[in-house]
N, C-alpha and C positions, 0 to 999 in steps of 0.2 A: 283123367280129368280133370276138366279145366279148373281151377278153383275161381272162388267166389269174388265178385268183383267187390272193391270198395266201396263203391257210391250204390245206393241202392233206392227204389221205389219206395216213398212212405206219403200213403193217404190221408189226406182230411179231408174234414166237413168245410162244403161251401157252395157255392151256387154254379154250376155249369155251366159257366159264360161262352164255354167253346161254341155251343149252338148260335153266337152271333156270329164269328168269323166266318161259320160251315150254311148258314143261310145269307149273309153279304156275297161267299164267295156263287151261291145257285143263282141268285137275285141278280147280281151283277151283271151276268151272262145273259139274262135275256132285257137287264135294261143298265145299261153301263151308267147312266144319271147316276145313279144307286154308288157306284162307285166313289162318288167323293168326299161319302161319310167316311172315308180313311182319312182325310184332312186331322177329323178327333182324335187320332190316335195316331198321326203324324207331331200333333202341335200339343195333346194330352200329356206327356210323359216327360215331354223337358220342360215345360210350364211350372205341372205339379212339384215337377224334381228339385226346384229351386227352396223351400222349403222343407219337403217329404223326404228325401232322394227318388232311388226309384222304386217308389212304392208303385206306383202304378202299372209297371210290369211284374210285380205279383201276384196283385189284387184285382187289377180292376181289367189288364188283357188279354183278352178272349182269346190270341193264339196263344199269349203265355199258359193260359189256362187249358189250352189245349196240351200243352206237350207235358204238363203236370200231371193231368188226369187222365188222357188219354195213353201220348205215345210213351210217358211215365214206365207203363207197364210193361213194355214190349222190346223198351229200347237196351243194350247191352252195358250203359254206362258205363261205358269208358271214360280217362282221363279227356278232359277238353284240351286239345293241344295247346301248350303254351303258345305258340305264335300270334293264334287267334286271339288273344289279350293285349297282344302290344300295341303302344300309341302307332306307332309306324302302320301295323296293318290296320286298325281302326280307322284312321286317319284315309285311308287309302279307300274305305270300303264307303264312306261318308260320302269322300266325294266323287266318287263312283256312282254310287246310287243319285245324288245329288245331279251328278250331270247328266245322267240317262235320264231322270224324271224332268231335268229342265228342257233337253234337246225334243224330246214328244211331246211337252206341254207346252213349246214353242209353236209347235207346227199344228196344235189340237185348239191352240186358243182361239173363243169365238164359240167354240161349239161345245156345248154344256155335255152332249152324249160325250162325245171322241176325248173331252178332259175326263172325264169320270172312268172311260174305257185307260188311261191313260195309271189314275190312282190302282184300279183292277188288276190292271196286267201287273204292275210291280207287286202288288201287294198277293196276288197266287204265285208268281216267278219265286220270289222271294220263300214262300212258303214252301215252295217244290223243297227249295233247298236246305230249308230248314229241318224238313220231314229226314230227307235223304243224310244232312245232318247225325239225326235224333236214333239211326237205325245203326250209321256207322260208329260215332262215339256217345255222348249222351245227349237228354230231351233238349237242353236248354244251352247246346251247342251253339246257334243262331243267336240267341240272345246276349252271347259272350263278346260280339261285334256288331248285333244291330246298330244301326248307326245312329236312330234316335234314341237307342239306347246307351251308346255310346257321347249321347251329347248331354242325354241326363244325367252320368255317371258323371260329364264333365263339370255341371252346373249343380251336383249335387253337395251339402253343407259338411264342410271336413273343419271348421273352426270350434275355439271350445264351446263358445258360446252360441247354442244351437238353437235353432226358430221352435216354437214351442208346440208346431205342430208336426215337427222330427218325429217318429219312433225311432229307436235302437237297441239292437239288441245287449243287452247286457250282461255279463260274466261276472257272477259270486266270487269268492277268494277258494269257497269251496272245492272249484273244481280243482281235477286232478290232472287235466287235459292228457288220461291215458286212454278212454274208448273214444274219444272222438266221434261220438255218437251223432253232434250238430252236423260235422263236415260232412260225413257217410250221407243224411238226407238232403244236404244242399243242395237246390238245383242247381246253382251257378258254380256249385265245386268251392267253395270258398271257406275259412276256418277261423269261424269265430272263435273257436275255445283259446284264441292268442289275443285275444283282451281281456281275458281275465281281469279284474280287479280293475279295468278301467275308469277312469272317472265319467268319462264320457260314451263309453263302451262301443262297440264292433261299429265303426266309421268307414269301414269298406265303401268305396262310392258305387259300388256292381252289387251290393247289399240290395235285395229286393222286395226285403220286409214282408216276407212270406209265413213265417213263424216255425216255419218245418221246425227248426232247428232247436227251438225253445219246448214243442211239444216232445221232441223222441227226448230231450234229457232224461235218462234216467236217473239221476239224483236232483233234478228240478231246481237246478243252479241259475238258471238260464232264466231271463224276464227280455220284455218286448214293452219298452217306459216310452 
């Protein structure tokens, strides 16, 4: 019998935002101009990350919501490959996606339907890749090297004096770092417990501020402030 995976699904309350991405794909098929709405999800995560970190990815992104609420129930939750988190691979993905986007947009420029179709095609193509990776590795494998997520992580606050809107997971000194429950439920497979007693909390740029680690802590020594 196969041993249980370290990471696991952890349900939390919230709005089912994944219907937005489903509606986007369906409506965009018939009305390509709707594809332009994707611009919001391209600019939003990076713009807000300057003062909130990758909060958008864990609380606003409809596709991320789909990963956490639907795919997480069926994913094997295997460890996300380390190489997809490397600077080199993430830089390649940013350049590759933006190059493909730029080339297609060049030929579609001036035609609103054609430009909308470019956005739609990229969202659909990357979503298919993301779903496949979710069933091979973990639900948010794509998020580990998503171009917009990578850019968001790049501009996320890392200094000692943090912006007021910034929310950081703080781990109390009482944490013994033995159960690792926070790491088990983290969609990004991070290790918040390593910041135990830290003044500024867990400042990993890929933390999506979903709060699952706080809710899963059995001794309640973690907070989101």
